C-alpha positions in Angstrom: 77.9 139.9 92.0 77.1 136.7 90.3 79.2 137.7 87.3 82.1 138.3 89.7 81.7 134.9 91.2 81.5 133.2 87.9 84.7 134.9 86.7 86.5 134.0 89.9 85.2 130.4 89.5 86.6 130.2 86.0 90.0 131.5 87.1 90.0 129.1 90.1 89.2 126.1 87.9 92.2 127.0 85.6 94.6 126.5 88.5 96.7 123.4 87.9 95.8 121.3 90.9 92.1 122.2 90.5 92.0 121.5 86.9 93.6 118.1 87.6 90.7 117.2 90.0 88.2 118.0 87.3 90.1 116.3 84.5 88.1 113.5 83.2 85.2 113.9 85.7 81.6 114.1 84.4 80.2 117.5 85.5 77.4 115.7 87.6 80.1 114.1 89.9 81.4 117.4 91.4 79.5 120.6 90.6 79.4 124.2 91.7 76.3 125.3 93.4 75.5 128.9 92.5 73.1 129.2 95.4 75.6 128.1 98.0 78.6 129.4 96.1 80.6 126.1 96.9 81.3 122.8 95.3 79.1 119.8 96.0 78.9 116.1 95.3 76.5 113.3 95.9 79.2 110.6 95.7 80.8 109.5 98.9 84.1 108.8 97.2 84.5 112.4 96.1 83.7 114.1 99.5 87.4 114.6 100.4 88.1 116.3 97.0 85.0 118.5 97.6 86.2 119.4 101.1 89.6 120.3 99.6 88.1 122.2 96.7 85.8 124.3 99.1 88.8 125.1 101.3 90.9 126.1 98.2 88.0 128.0 96.8 87.6 130.0 100.1 91.3 130.8 100.2 91.3 131.8 96.6 88.5 134.2 97.1 90.1 135.7 100.2 93.4 136.1 98.3 91.5 137.8 95.4 89.9 140.3 97.9 93.4 141.3 99.0 94.7 141.6 95.4 91.6 143.7 94.5 92.1 146.0 97.5 95.8 146.4 96.6 94.9 147.2 93.0 92.6 149.9 94.2 95.2 151.4 96.4 97.8 151.3 93.6 95.4 153.0 91.1 94.6 155.7 93.7 98.3 156.2 94.3 99.0 156.5 90.6 96.2 159.0 90.2 97.7 161.0 93.0 101.2 160.7 91.5 100.2 162.6 88.4 99.6 166.4 88.7 97.3 168.5 86.5 99.9 168.9 83.9 100.6 165.2 83.5 103.9 165.3 85.6 104.5 162.0 87.2 105.7 162.2 90.8 106.0 158.4 91.6 
């Protein structure tokens, strides 16, 4: 599960708006808490950015759950669309 979260975090931080937030920041200003699975800061001036990041992070994870579910359904459909002889019915 931790590996999945780490991969999602990497993908999330590649998004243009998210990467712009981190661009030029020292990693101790805004960081990802593995235990809390959210972004944190100890600087008052960056609280709004952390709130935005955590909202976007939540939405990104929820969207990824939908994508994963649809991928599973698509794979199942594709398995069912091919008969024993390799004929494709889709």
